[in-house]
C-alpha positions as CSV (number, residue, x, y, z in Angstrom):
1,M,10.5,-2.5,2.9
2,V,7.4,-2.6,1.1
3,V,5.0,-4.1,-2.3
4,G,4.7,-1.6,-5.2
5,A,3.1,-3.0,-8.2
6,V,1.9,-1.3,-11.9
7,V,-0.7,-3.3,-13.2
8,T,-0.2,-2.2,-16.7
9,A,-3.3,-3.2,-19.6
10,L,-3.0,-4.0,-23.1
11,L,-5.4,-1.3,-25.1
12,A,-7.1,-1.5,-21.3
13,T,-6.9,0.6,-18.5
14,G,-4.8,-0.7,-15.9
15,L,-5.5,-0.3,-12.3
16,F,-3.0,1.4,-9.5
17,S,-4.1,0.4,-5.6
18,V,-2.3,0.7,-2.6
19,L,-5.6,0.9,-0.1
20,F,-6.5,-2.3,1.9
21,T,-9.2,-2.6,1.9
22,A,-11.7,-4.8,5.4
23,P,-14.7,-6.9,4.5
24,T,-17.5,-5.5,4.5
25,A,-19.6,-5.4,7.9
26,A,-22.9,-4.1,7.9
27,A,-26.2,-3.3,9.7
28,G,-29.5,-2.0,8.8
29,T,-29.8,-0.9,5.4
30,I,-26.8,0.6,4.8
31,Q,-23.5,-0.6,4.2
32,F,-20.1,0.0,4.7
33,T,-15.9,0.2,4.3
34,T,-13.0,1.3,5.0
35,S,-9.4,1.0,3.3
36,A,-6.2,2.6,4.1
37,D,-2.9,3.0,2.8
38,E,-2.0,-1.0,3.1
39,S,1.4,1.0,4.9
40,V,2.9,3.3,6.4
41,L,6.8,5.2,6.8
42,Q,7.9,5.4,10.2
43,G,6.5,9.1,10.8
44,G,4.7,9.4,8.3
45,E,0.7,10.3,6.9
46,V,-1.7,7.1,6.4
47,G,-4.3,8.0,4.0
48,Y,-8.0,7.0,5.1
49,K,-11.4,6.4,3.2
50,L,-15.0,5.8,4.6
51,T,-17.2,4.1,2.0
52,A,-20.7,4.8,2.9
53,S,-23.3,3.0,0.3
54,N,-27.5,1.9,0.8
55,P,-27.7,-0.9,-2.3
56,S,-31.1,-2.1,-4.1
57,A,-32.8,-5.2,-2.8
58,P,-36.4,-5.6,-1.5
59,G,-37.3,-3.5,1.2
60,A,-35.0,-0.2,1.4
61,E,-35.4,2.7,1.6
62,P,-33.4,6.5,1.0
63,Q,-31.1,6.9,4.3
64,Y,-30.9,9.8,5.7
65,N,-28.8,12.7,7.6
66,L,-25.4,10.2,6.8
67,S,-22.4,10.6,9.3
68,F,-19.2,9.2,9.8
69,R,-17.1,8.5,13.3
70,D,-13.8,6.9,13.1
71,V,-11.2,6.0,15.6
72,L,-7.7,6.2,14.3
73,P,-4.7,4.6,16.0
74,A,-3.3,5.1,18.9
75,G,0.4,7.8,18.1
76,V,-1.7,8.8,15.1
77,T,-3.7,11.6,15.1
78,Y,-5.9,13.0,12.6
79,V,-4.1,16.6,10.0
80,S,-6.2,19.3,9.2
81,G,-7.3,20.4,6.0
82,S,-7.2,16.4,4.8
83,V,-10.7,15.8,4.4
84,S,-11.9,15.1,0.9
85,P,-15.0,16.2,-0.7
86,D,-14.2,19.8,1.2
87,S,-18.1,19.9,1.8
88,F,-17.1,17.5,4.3
89,G,-16.0,20.0,6.4
90,E,-13.1,19.1,9.1
91,P,-14.4,16.6,12.0
92,V,-15.5,16.3,15.5
93,I,-12.5,15.4,17.5
94,Y,-12.9,13.3,20.7
95,T,-10.3,11.9,23.8
96,D,-9.9,8.6,24.7
97,D,-9.7,9.5,28.9
98,L,-7.7,6.0,28.3
99,T,-6.2,5.2,25.4
100,G,-5.0,8.5,23.6
101,R,-6.7,8.1,20.3
102,Q,-8.1,10.0,18.6
103,I,-12.0,10.0,18.0
104,L,-13.2,12.2,14.8
105,V,-17.0,12.8,14.0
106,W,-18.7,13.5,11.1
107,Q,-22.5,14.5,11.1
108,N,-24.4,14.9,8.6
109,V,-22.8,14.8,5.9
110,A,-24.8,13.5,3.1
111,D,-28.0,11.5,2.6
112,L,-28.2,7.7,0.5
113,A,-30.8,7.7,-1.7
114,I,-31.5,4.0,-3.0
115,D,-28.4,2.2,-4.8
116,Q,-26.1,5.7,-4.3
117,T,-21.9,5.2,-2.4
118,V,-20.4,8.9,-0.5
119,D,-17.1,7.9,0.1
120,L,-14.6,10.4,2.5
121,R,-10.6,10.5,2.5
122,F,-8.7,11.8,4.7
123,R,-4.9,11.7,5.9
124,A,-3.1,11.2,9.9
125,A,-0.2,11.7,10.4
126,V,2.1,8.9,12.8
127,A,3.7,9.7,15.6
128,G,7.1,8.8,14.0
129,T,9.5,9.8,17.2
130,G,8.5,10.2,21.7
131,P,5.9,8.6,24.1
132,A,2.9,7.5,21.2
133,A,5.5,6.0,18.6
134,R,4.7,4.0,16.0
135,P,7.7,2.0,14.8
136,V,9.2,0.2,11.9
137,G,7.0,-3.4,12.0
138,D,3.8,-1.9,14.2
139,T,0.2,-2.7,12.9
140,L,-2.1,0.5,12.5
141,V,-6.1,-0.7,13.3
142,N,-8.1,1.7,11.8
143,E,-11.7,1.4,13.4
144,A,-14.7,3.1,11.2
145,G,-18.8,3.5,11.0
146,A,-20.9,5.7,9.2
147,Y,-25.1,5.6,10.9
148,S,-28.2,7.2,8.4
149,N,-31.9,7.6,9.0
150,E,-34.5,7.1,7.2
151,D,-37.0,9.5,9.0
152,P,-35.7,13.1,7.5
153,R,-36.2,14.4,11.2
154,L,-33.8,12.4,13.2
155,M,-29.8,13.2,13.4
156,P,-27.4,10.6,14.3
157,R,-26.2,12.2,17.3
158,F,-22.3,11.0,19.1
159,E,-21.8,11.5,22.5
160,S,-20.2,14.6,23.6
161,S,-18.3,13.5,26.4
162,G,-17.6,11.2,29.8
163,P,-15.4,7.7,29.2
164,T,-17.9,7.9,26.4
165,A,-17.2,10.8,24.4
166,G,-17.7,9.6,20.5
167,Q,-19.7,7.3,20.3
168,A,-22.3,7.4,18.9
169,I,-25.7,6.6,20.5
170,L,-28.2,3.2,19.7
171,T,-31.1,5.1,19.5
172,S,-30.1,7.7,17.8
173,Y,-30.1,6.2,14.2
174,S,-31.6,3.7,12.0
175,A,-29.2,2.2,9.8
176,G,-25.3,1.4,11.3
177,A,-22.1,-1.2,9.7
178,T,-19.0,-0.7,11.4
179,N,-15.1,-2.1,9.8
180,Q,-11.3,-2.1,10.2
181,A,-8.4,-1.3,8.0
182,S,-5.5,-1.9,8.5
183,T,-1.9,-0.2,8.3
184,A,1.8,-1.7,8.5
185,V,4.2,0.9,9.5
186,T,7.7,0.2,7.2
187,A,10.9,2.0,6.5
188,L,11.0,1.4,3.1
189,E,8.3,3.1,0.6
190,V,9.0,1.5,-3.2
191,R,6.5,3.8,-5.6
192,K,6.4,2.7,-9.7
193,S,4.5,5.1,-12.8
194,E,4.5,4.1,-15.5
195,P,3.2,7.4,-17.7
196,S,1.5,5.4,-21.0
197,P,-2.1,7.3,-20.9
198,E,-4.6,5.1,-18.8
199,A,-1.5,2.8,-18.4
200,E,-2.1,2.0,-21.3
201,L,0.5,0.7,-23.5
202,L,0.7,-0.8,-27.4
203,R,2.7,-4.3,-27.9
204,G,5.6,-3.5,-29.9
205,V,8.6,-3.5,-28.4
206,H,10.3,-1.6,-31.1
207,D,8.1,1.4,-31.5
208,H,5.9,0.7,-28.2
209,S,8.6,0.7,-25.7
210,T,8.6,2.8,-22.9
211,V,10.2,4.3,-19.9
212,Y,9.4,3.0,-15.6
213,T,9.8,4.7,-13.0
214,L,10.8,3.1,-8.8
215,T,10.7,5.8,-6.4
216,V,12.8,4.1,-3.2
217,T,12.4,6.1,0.0
218,N,13.3,5.9,3.6
219,N,12.0,6.5,6.4
220,G,12.3,10.0,7.7
221,I,13.2,9.0,11.4
222,D,16.6,6.6,10.9
223,P,18.7,5.1,8.3
224,T,18.2,2.0,6.0
225,N,21.7,0.6,5.0
226,G,22.4,-2.0,2.4
227,V,19.7,-1.4,0.7
228,T,18.6,-3.3,-2.5
229,A,15.4,-2.9,-4.5
230,V,14.2,-5.6,-7.6
231,D,12.3,-5.7,-10.4
232,Y,9.8,-8.9,-11.4
233,L,9.8,-8.9,-15.2
234,P,6.7,-10.9,-16.0
235,A,7.3,-13.3,-19.4
236,S,5.0,-10.4,-21.6
237,L,7.0,-7.5,-20.6
238,E,10.6,-7.6,-22.0
239,F,13.3,-5.6,-20.0
240,L,15.0,-3.4,-21.5
241,G,17.8,-1.6,-19.7
242,C,19.6,1.8,-20.2
243,G,18.0,2.1,-23.8
244,T,20.3,1.4,-27.1
245,T,21.8,-2.8,-26.3
246,D,20.8,-5.5,-28.3
247,A,21.9,-9.1,-26.8
248,S,19.9,-11.0,-29.2
249,A,21.7,-13.3,-31.8
250,A,18.8,-12.4,-34.3
251,V,15.8,-10.3,-35.3
252,E,12.1,-10.1,-32.9
253,Y,11.1,-11.4,-36.6
254,P,11.9,-10.3,-40.8
255,G,12.4,-7.3,-41.2
256,A,12.4,-6.3,-37.7
257,P,15.5,-3.6,-37.1
258,R,17.6,-4.1,-34.3
259,L,17.0,-3.3,-30.6
260,D,19.4,-0.8,-30.2
261,A,18.6,0.7,-33.0
262,S,15.7,1.2,-32.2
263,T,15.3,1.4,-28.7
264,P,15.5,5.0,-27.3
265,D,18.1,6.2,-24.1
266,V,17.2,6.4,-20.9
267,P,19.2,9.0,-19.5
268,S,19.1,8.3,-16.0
269,C,18.7,5.5,-16.2
270,R,21.0,3.0,-13.6
271,T,23.1,-0.1,-13.6
272,P,21.2,-3.0,-12.5
273,A,23.6,-4.9,-10.3
274,S,22.4,-7.8,-11.3
275,V,19.5,-9.1,-14.6
276,T,18.4,-13.0,-14.8
277,T,15.5,-14.8,-15.9
278,V,13.6,-16.6,-12.9
279,D,10.5,-19.2,-11.8
280,S,12.0,-20.2,-9.5
281,D,12.2,-19.1,-5.8
282,L,9.8,-15.6,-5.9
283,P,8.3,-13.5,-3.3
284,A,5.2,-15.2,-0.9
285,G,2.0,-14.2,-3.0
286,Y,4.1,-13.5,-6.7
287,P,1.8,-16.1,-9.6
288,A,4.4,-18.6,-10.8
289,G,6.0,-18.2,-14.1
290,V,9.1,-16.5,-15.7
291,Y,10.0,-13.5,-14.4
292,T,12.0,-10.7,-15.5
293,R,14.7,-10.7,-11.7
294,V,15.9,-6.6,-11.8
295,E,18.6,-6.1,-9.4
296,W,20.0,-2.3,-7.9
297,A,22.1,-1.8,-5.2
298,L,21.4,1.2,-3.6
299,G,23.5,1.9,-0.9
300,N,22.6,3.6,2.3
301,L,19.5,5.4,2.6
302,A,20.0,8.0,5.3
303,P,16.8,9.5,7.0
304,G,14.0,10.7,4.6
305,Q,16.7,9.7,1.4
306,S,15.0,8.9,-2.3
307,I,17.0,7.1,-4.7
308,T,14.9,6.6,-8.4
309,I,15.5,4.2,-10.9
310,E,14.4,4.4,-14.8
311,Y,14.5,1.8,-16.9
312,R,13.0,0.7,-20.8
313,A,10.6,-1.9,-21.9
314,G,8.4,-3.1,-23.7
315,I,6.1,-5.1,-24.8
316,P,7.6,-8.1,-27.1
317,M,5.7,-10.3,-30.2
318,R,6.1,-13.3,-27.1
319,A,6.5,-14.2,-24.0
320,N,9.9,-14.6,-22.9
321,E,10.4,-19.0,-21.6
322,M,12.9,-19.4,-19.7
323,P,16.7,-20.4,-21.3
324,A,18.7,-23.1,-21.8
325,D,21.8,-22.4,-19.6
326,P,19.9,-19.8,-17.3
327,A,23.9,-19.2,-15.3
328,T,24.9,-17.5,-18.7
329,F,21.9,-15.6,-20.4
330,V,22.4,-12.6,-21.3
331,S,18.6,-11.4,-19.5
332,T,18.6,-7.8,-20.0
333,A,17.2,-6.2,-24.3
334,N,17.8,-10.4,-25.2
335,L,14.3,-11.5,-28.3
336,D,15.8,-14.9,-27.8
337,N,13.9,-16.8,-25.2
338,N,10.8,-14.5,-27.0
339,T,9.4,-18.7,-27.4
340,G,6.7,-18.6,-25.5
341,D,3.4,-18.1,-26.4
342,P,2.0,-14.4,-28.3
343,T,1.1,-11.8,-26.2
344,R,-2.3,-10.3,-28.8
345,E,-5.1,-9.4,-27.0
346,G,-7.5,-12.4,-27.2
347,T,-11.8,-12.4,-26.9
348,S,-10.7,-9.7,-23.4
349,E,-8.6,-8.0,-22.5
350,A,-4.9,-8.5,-21.1
351,S,-2.6,-7.2,-18.1
352,I,0.9,-7.0,-16.6
353,V,1.5,-7.0,-13.3
354,N,5.3,-5.7,-12.3
355,R,5.9,-5.8,-9.1
356,A,9.1,-3.8,-7.2
357,R,10.6,-4.6,-3.2
358,A,13.2,-2.7,-2.4
359,E,14.6,-4.5,1.8
360,G,17.3,-3.3,3.7
361,R,18.5,-2.9,6.8
362,F,16.6,-0.7,9.3
363,Q,18.9,1.0,11.8
364,G,16.1,1.8,14.2
365,T,14.7,0.2,17.3
366,T,11.4,-2.2,15.0
367,C,8.7,-4.0,17.2
368,P,9.0,-8.0,16.4
369,A,6.9,-9.7,13.4
370,R,3.5,-10.4,13.3
371,R,2.6,-8.2,16.6
372,T,0.9,-5.6,16.9
373,C,2.6,-3.5,20.4
374,S,0.6,-1.2,21.3
375,S,-0.9,-0.9,24.6
376,R,-4.4,-2.5,25.4
377,R,-6.4,-1.3,28.6
378,A,-10.0,-2.3,29.4
379,R,-13.1,-0.3,30.4
380,P,-13.5,0.4,32.9
381,T,-10.6,-0.7,35.5
382,P,-7.3,0.4,34.3
383,S,-6.3,-2.4,36.8
384,R,-6.9,-5.3,33.9
385,S,-4.8,-3.1,31.8
386,K,-1.3,-5.0,29.7
387,T,1.0,-2.7,28.0
388,W,4.6,-3.4,26.9
389,R,7.7,-2.1,26.2
390,C,9.8,-2.5,24.0
391,R,13.8,-3.9,23.9
392,R,16.9,-4.0,22.0
393,S,18.0,-7.6,20.3
394,P,19.6,-8.8,17.1
395,I,17.1,-11.0,15.4
396,A,16.0,-10.5,11.9
397,A,13.5,-8.2,11.5
398,R,10.9,-10.1,9.3
399,S,7.3,-9.4,8.2
400,P,4.9,-10.3,4.9
401,T,5.9,-6.5,3.4
402,S,9.4,-6.3,4.8
403,R,12.3,-8.0,4.9
404,S,14.2,-6.0,6.2
405,S,17.4,-7.3,8.4
406,A,17.3,-5.3,11.4
407,T,17.6,-4.7,15.3
408,R,14.5,-5.3,16.5
409,S,12.9,-4.7,19.7
410,A,11.2,-8.1,21.9
411,C,7.4,-6.8,23.4
412,A,8.1,-7.2,27.5
413,P,5.7,-6.4,29.8
414,A,6.0,-3.1,31.7
415,S,6.8,-2.5,35.3
416,T,5.1,0.9,35.5
417,P,2.6,1.2,32.3
418,P,4.2,3.7,30.1
419,P,2.8,6.1,27.3
420,P,-1.0,4.4,25.6
421,T,1.7,3.2,22.5
422,S,5.2,1.7,24.1
423,C,6.1,-0.2,21.3
């Protein structure tokens, strides 16, 4: 299960983000961050972004011959042709002899003027089967760096062979910085979209409603059973369901039409299993407040199967509040509890964050929660390495972005070293 989010602004630009950015770590005069998709389906592809900048500061100098180095997690391999921009070309690929990790090097891709930023994006494939497979519940840690010179005649260089192949040569650059980013391997993925230009949705449930689309996708390796999708609409967003319905006792304001007359139908709409108004027992990380909680029962998903959910929503004149009797209140297309704060913009532009999640019983092998199951071998003495093997045990898997009940695999020391990614 993965948490998906759409940010819809009221007359403002909204942001839709799936990237996690680790804290900046910099040396010399350049700053560097690496970011990655927050989660990736088992056996899927993960996106990475490397960003180097030369901020204006006392003593800042132009930087030349910028080069990038990226050490992919074990069991993750570069996808050929995925580099953006294309002008940066394909990387030189080295392989760590002990861990099998790929080391990608882009040499002399750009210069960095003061206050300039350079981005490099690429994708990598995560092994879903075989000895290098990274299972559900695992964490992929990507390590990267950027290197440059103040002298345009000098280029950062990297070791070309031996146990240090792909490492930056310390004496070959005058500025450098490194960073890490993590990605969770998941069984389910939720993607959410809304078609308003620039994610700007006008206020008004009668004239300016929109259709949200959720796509729940199972991994391509193993089934996930009993899948449910849950969407939490914040108080300033009215759930209109499949359209052409109205549970309100009265119109929104004098002269307003009823919702069943003004709300277009959604032909491919899937009927929810439940729609309730809640302000407690929210998922971890959700801001306190009133939400319309909508749940769909999706059943069993085969490997690679996707299910699409569509529904209509709009911004009412006033925000929802908790009804007097939540147990009997009909929360679909009901404006009777729209007695909260006005939804109009103030001096600053407002935004609405709409969150969705999915969960189910994953049928494959998973890693224990809160543990990265990958072998770590110390250099230069292989005998100091620690390796792990997975064993199946009937424990429910839990993680910050995945609450799937599953057969979980526990990690135990292996009597004989398995391949680099053992869990």
